[in-house]
N, C-alpha and C positions, 0 to 999 in steps of 0.2 A: 597548238599550244593551249588554246582556250579549253579544248576538250580535256587535255591532260590536267589542267588546273581544276576542272570540275570533278574529275575522277579523284584527284588528290583530296579535295574538300569533302567529297562524299565518304572517302575512306577515313578521313579524320573524324567525321561525324559518327560513323559506325564504330570506329575504334574507341571513341569517347563513351558511347553507350556500352560497349562490351566491357570496358574497364571501369564502369561506374562503381563496381564493388571495391575498387581501390580507394575511392572517396578522397581525391587529392585535396590538399589544404587550400582553402579559399583565403584571399587577402581581406575578405570582408568579415562580418561578425561570425562568431562561433554559434552554430545552430544546435539547440537541444530540442528534441521532439517530445512533447508531453501528451500522450493519448489517454485522456481521462474521460469519465462519464460526466460530460458537461450538461447533459439532459437526462431525464428519466429519474428513477427512484434513488440513484446514488449521487445525484448532482450536489446534494448538500455536503457529501463527503469530499467531493472534488474541490468545492469552494474553500474549505478549510485547509486542505493540503496545499492548494495553490497559493493561498495567502502567505503561508510561511516560506514557501520556495521563492516566491517573487520578491519578498522582502530581502532575503539573503542575496539573490542574484542582482537586485538593484544596488545593494550595498557594494558588491564586487565591481559592478560597472562604474559606480561613482569613484571608485579607487583605481580606475584605469583598466578594468577587465582582466583578462588572462592573456598573457603574451602580447599585451598591447591591443587586444581585440575585445570588443564588446560581446556580451553573451545575449543570445536571442532565443527566448523560450517560445516555441511554436506549439500552441495547444490544438488538439484535435479531439472532436467528440467521439467517444467510443462507449456508447450507452449500454450495450448488451454483450454478454459472453458469446452468444450464438453467432453474432455477426462480426466478432472481434478480428478474426483472421482476415476477412475481406476488407474491413475498415483499416487495419494496419497495413495490409498490402498496398492499398491506395495511398495511404499517408506516407509510407516509405518510398513509394515510387515518386510521389510529388516532392519529397524532401530528401533527395539523394545525397545532399551535402550535410545532412544531420550527422553529427559524429557520435551521438549517444541518445538514449531515451531517458527521460526523468519521470518518475512516479507513474509508469504505465499501469492502468487499471484493467482488470478483467481479461488478462492475457493468457489464461490457462489453455484456451483453444488455439493459441497462436505461437506456441513454444517452438515448433519446428520452423516456422517462418522466421522468427527472431534469430534462431540459431543459424539458419541458412543465410540471413542478411549480415551475420557477424556484427550485430550492433548491440552494445552493452545496454541493458535496461537497469538503471540505477534507482534503488529505493522503491521497487514496486510494492504497493501497500497490500496486495493480495496475500492471503495466508494459505492458499491451497497447497496440499502436500506436493503435487507435481512441480509447482513453481519453486519450491525450496529444495528440489532434488538436483544436485550438481550434474548428474548424468542426463536427466531429462530437460533441464533448463540451464545449460552451461553459461548462457549470456545474461542471466538474471543475477543481480547483486543486491541482496536485501540488507537493510540496516537493522533488521529485527527478526525474531523467530516467527515461525508460522503458527497456524491454528492448532496443529497437533500439540505443540509445546504449550500453548496457552490453555487448551482444554485439559491437558494432563495436569497442569498446575491447579486448575479448578478441582479436578477429580481428587488430587492429592489432599487438598484442603477439606473437601467434603468427607472423604474417608476418615480423615483425622478426627472429625467431630461426630463420627458415627452415622453419617447419612448413607443409606444403602438403596434408595429408590428416587429416581429423578425423571422428569419429563424434559425432553430436549426439543424445543420449538425452533425450527430452522426455516430458511427461505431458499429460493432457487440458486442463490449465489453459492452457498455451501452445498446444496443438493444438486448442483449442475452435473449433468451426465458426463461432462468432460473431466470431472474431478473425482478422485477417490477419497476425498476428505471426509465425507459423512461416515463411511464404515470405520475409518481409522479413528475418528473422534469417539464413536460409540465404543470401540475397542479400548480406548483410554480409560473409560469408566468401568467397563466390564473387567478389565485387568485388576481393578481395585475392588472388585466384588460389589459394584454398584449397578443395580438393575436400571436400565435406561430405556425409555419409550420415546422414539423419534416421532415428531408430529410436524408435518409440513404446513407452513402458513401460506395460504393462497396468495397469488400475485395481486388480485383485486377482489372487490366484493366484500360481503360480510364475513367476519371471522368468528362469529358466535360458535361455529362448529369446532373451532380450535380449542376454545375454552371448555366445551363439552368433553372433548377428548382428553384434555388435561385433567379434568375432574374425574373422569372414568379411570385414569391411570393412578389416581390418588398419590401423587408424588409428595415427598417431603420438601423438595426444592425444584424449581423450574429453571433450567439452564437455557440460555438464549443463544442462537446462532443467526442473528438478524442484523441487517445492515441498512442504513439509510432510512427510507420511508417505512420499510418493514418494521423496524424497531419502534418507530413512532406510532404506527398503527396498532402494534401489540400493546404498547403502554396506554394508549387511549382506550383500547378494549379492556385492559386490566382495570382501569379506573371505572369504566362503565359497568363492568360485571361485579364490582366490589370484591375482586380477588384479593387474597392475602398471602399467597405463596411467597416464600423467600426467593429472590431472583439472583441469578449469576449470569454474567456475560463475558465473552472474550473482549478484546480491545475494539471489536467492531462497534461496541456501544459508546465509543468516545466522541460523540457528536455534541456540539453546543446545544443543538436542538433537543437532544436526548435529555440533557440536564433540565431543560425547560419542561419536557414531558414528564420527567420524574417528579418535578415539583407539583405539576397538575395532578398526577396520579397518587401522590402521597406515598410513593414507593421508595425503597432503597435497593441498590443493586451492587453485588460484589463483582468487581471488574478485574479481569486479568490484564496486566500492563506489560508492554514490551519496551517501554521507554521510561526514563526517569520522570518524576512528577514535574509537570509544566510550571508549578508554582514554587519549586524548590531552588531558590537562588544560590544555594550552596554548591550546586552543580554548575561548573563553568559554562557549559553550552546552553543551559537553561537561562542563566543570567544574561549571556550574550544574545540569546533569542528574544528575551523580554525587552532588553534595551533597544534592539533593532526594531521590534514591533512597535514599541512606544514611539520611537523616533519617526516611524512611518505613519503615526496616528492611529494605530490599531491597538486597542486596549483590552480586547477580549482574547485572552490566552487560552490555549487548549492543547490536548495531546496531539490532535491531528495537524494543527498548524506548526507545532514543534516538530512533528515528523517530517513535514514538508521542508522546513528549515534545515533539519539535519541531513536529509537526503540531498538537498541542493549543495550543502557544504561538502559532502562526500564526492559529489559529481565534480565540483570545482577543484577539489584536491587531486582527483584523477587527471583532470585536464592539465593541471600544473606539473604533475609528475611525468608527463610526456616529454618534459625537458625541451631540447631543441629539435627533437624528431618531428617529421611532418605530422600535423595534427589531423589524424583520421580515425576511423572506427577501430582499426587494429591497435593503434597506439593507445587509445583510451582503454580498451578491454585488457590490454597487456598491463597497463598501469594499475588497473583494478585488481587483476589477478595476482599481483605481487605486493598488494597493500596489506602490510601486517603491522599490528600494534600502532595504528594511526590513532592518536588521541584527538577525538572529536570535541573534547572539552569535558573530561571526566567520564567519557564513554569510549572505551577502546574499540576500534574497528579492525577486524582482520579477515581477509579473504585468502583463499588458497585453492589448489587444484580440486579438492574435495569439499571445500567449504564455501557456501554461498550465503550464509547468514553471518553478516559482519559482527553482530553483537548477540550474545546469549542472555541478555538482561531479561529477567522475569520477576514480576511482583504482583501482589494483589492489593487493590484499594477498595474502599467502600464509597460508592456514590450515594450520598444520603438524600433523604426526601426533600431537603432544602436546596438540592442541586450542587452541594459542595462535596469535594472529595476528602477522604481521610485515609491514612495508611494504617 
């Protein structure tokens, strides 16, 4: 009998492992996995995204959580695109009870893994074309448009004012071999008869050569595809070289530290925006975000912390829409897939079988040399 009991226990153990994909509901907290770049050049981006997300989740927990359970955000350091697949594989193995991912960064090399795990990735901040493709990234649910839409908005504006020659300074995030974003971005400008010269910013070391290449291209405007520390390094070099080219950037430039660097450089940057202005209290979700941040003692508002707040709100709405069904990965992804015309607070969010960009909001703002935005 003792031997039979052992066999039965072993069978139950292996059955549990084999059925880990079902992710049965736990009676404890609801776990959300957040693989962000907590170290490396993109860490400053993660800090702002997490600030907004944590404020919203804390607010929900104070009000009783979801389905009577507290929300537990588990952060994992995912500092590079090249190692993202292995990093995520380990994180998902160690967190089999996570029902969704929130704000996963640099996942363009791990799309097949995420699809195989059938875990919804909510509000990934990356704009790579593959990440926004419903066929290639069926489990990614974005709350904003991707880089292609942002740079098309910039190209449209430049074409309208007669610009026909630009330099495009980018880093390895946009130039990653896993992504097809760089050629599609250049096509957005070429389609509007704008000659574009791509120039790669090195990961480290002096960047004098970058400015030499920009000068040789003789652009009317310099467009930036830089994120985190790369943007800060460029702006410091811009100041040191006494450059004066007009600058444009995608929403990658929406860092609080970039606003400080802009002030130091005495530069102004036209920035494509995929979210409503973080200062516009006439937008309900912005007003809600500002009040929640203030209550939490955080008075530095930004586009990125607003993005984190909005992504967390979409995640919680998906959890609530699972109703009385077992709360697992399939239930969350099904709830997201049928989320149409959800009013996030003046920002409608809709997903569907062929739609993974919940909002199509696009705008242009000017980040002035005093560090303030104007529309």
